[in-house]
N, C-alpha and C positions, 0 to 999 in steps of 0.2 A: 823465253817464257817457260816457267816451270809448270808442270802439270800435277795436280793433286792425285794421290793414289786412290785405289778403289775403296779402301776402308774409310778414309776421311769423307769420301763422297757418300758412302752408305750411312755414316753417322749424320752427315748434313741432311740426307734424305729423311732419316728418322725425325730429326729436330724439325725439319720443314713440315713433316706430316702432323706433328703435334701443333705447330703454329697454325697450319691451315685448318685443322679440326676446330681450334678455338675461334678462328676467324669465321668459319662457316656456322658455328653455333651462335655467335653474336649476330651474324647476318640473318639467321633463321629467326631469332627473336625479334629483329627489326621487321621482318616480313610477317610475323605472326598475326598482327591486327587485321591484315587483309584477308585472312582465312575465313572470317565471318562474313565478309562482304562478297565473296566469290563462291560459285558452286564448287563442291569438294574436288572434283576431277580437275577443273580449271585451276583451282588454287594450288594443287600439287604440281601441275605443269608450270605455272607461273613462278612458284617458289623454286623449282629446279632451274629454270631459266635465270632467275634472279641470282641464285647461288653461283651458277656458271659465270654470270656477268661479274660478280664479286671476285671470283678467282681470276678471271681474265684481267680485271683492273688491277688487282694486287700484283700479279706476276708481271704484267705489262709495265706498270708504273715502276716497279723495282728494277726490272731488267733494262728498261730504256733510260731511266734516270741515272743509275750508278752501276748497273750490271750485277747488283747484289740484293738478294732478299736478306732478311734478318739471319736466317740460317747460314747463308753463304758468307755474310760478314763475320759471324761467329767463328766459322771454320776457315776464315781467311781465303776465300775463293771468290772469283769474279767470272761472270759469264760475258764472253765477248764474241765477236764475229770470228769466223775461221782464220781471217787474216790478222786478227789481234785488235782490230778497230772496235769502237763501241757498237753495240747491237743496233741494228736498224729495225724499224717496225715490222717489216715483212718477215725477217728472220725470227723475231720475238713471237709473232703470231704463229708462224710455222712450228716453232718449238713447242708452243703451248698446245696447239691442236694435236701434234704428234705425241706429246706427253699424255694428253687426255686419252688418246687412242691406245696408248701402252698401259697406263696405270689404272684407268677406270675399269676395264674388263677384269684385270687381275684383282682389284679390290672387291668388285661385285662377286667374282667367283669365290674369293676367300670367305666372304660373308655367307654366301649360299652354302659353301662347303661346311661352315660351322654348324649350320642347322640341318643339313641333309648330306652327310658325308658319303653315304652309299651312292647317291645319284650324281654327286658333283665330282668325285675323285678323278674321272678321266679328264674333266675340264680343268680341274686344279693342276693336274699333271701337265696338260698342254700350256696353260698360262705360266706355270713355273718354268717350262722349257723356253718359252718366249722371253720371259723376264731374264732367265739365265743367259740366253743369247745376247740380249741387250747389254747386260752387265759384263758378261764374259768377253764381249767384243773388245772391251778396253784392255784386256790382258794380251790380245794379239795385235791390236791396232798400233801402228808405228808411232803415233803421238799419244797413245793411251787414252783416246777419247771414247766415250760411250757411243753406241750405235745411234741413239737419238741425236746426239750432238753432231755426229758425222753426217747424218741425213738432213738435219736442219741447217747445216753450215755455221754451226756455233762451236764454241769450245769453253771448257772450264780451265782457268789458270789459277795458280797460287798467287796470293797477295801478301804483302808485308806492311802492316800498319795502315791498311786502307788503300794503299797504292798498288798497282800492278807490279809484280816482280819482273826484273829485267830478263 
């Protein structure tokens, strides 16, 4: 099984972020009519939970069905279990939760840093170091896997024409 390099993974991540942003905007519009029916604080919490559910369903369905989101298909990659078999529900759920724990704090810190650089820069530095550790791990890992994949028991492999590469 061939492993994609760091640059194609980063490009797939950028593409995935654009797709996820569009998905969350549409889901937010779907939830919008409920805002008038709920108290404001409850509406914000319920919308956040709804958007989290949408993300979980999107990634879970894609990973369990074919091992590929649209971004992974575009960049000819597939997510599989560490042993090369299709992903099981437990591994997909673990990878999703670990991805949230890795990427959401970084995203939140970047947004905060955009508005309040003076206060946020130490946290931006810390988040950047953690993100660098995650991505830098692939440079030293024997199988060039990201830290997230190593911990979740998953791996990204190259595909050719929609099928896993030998």
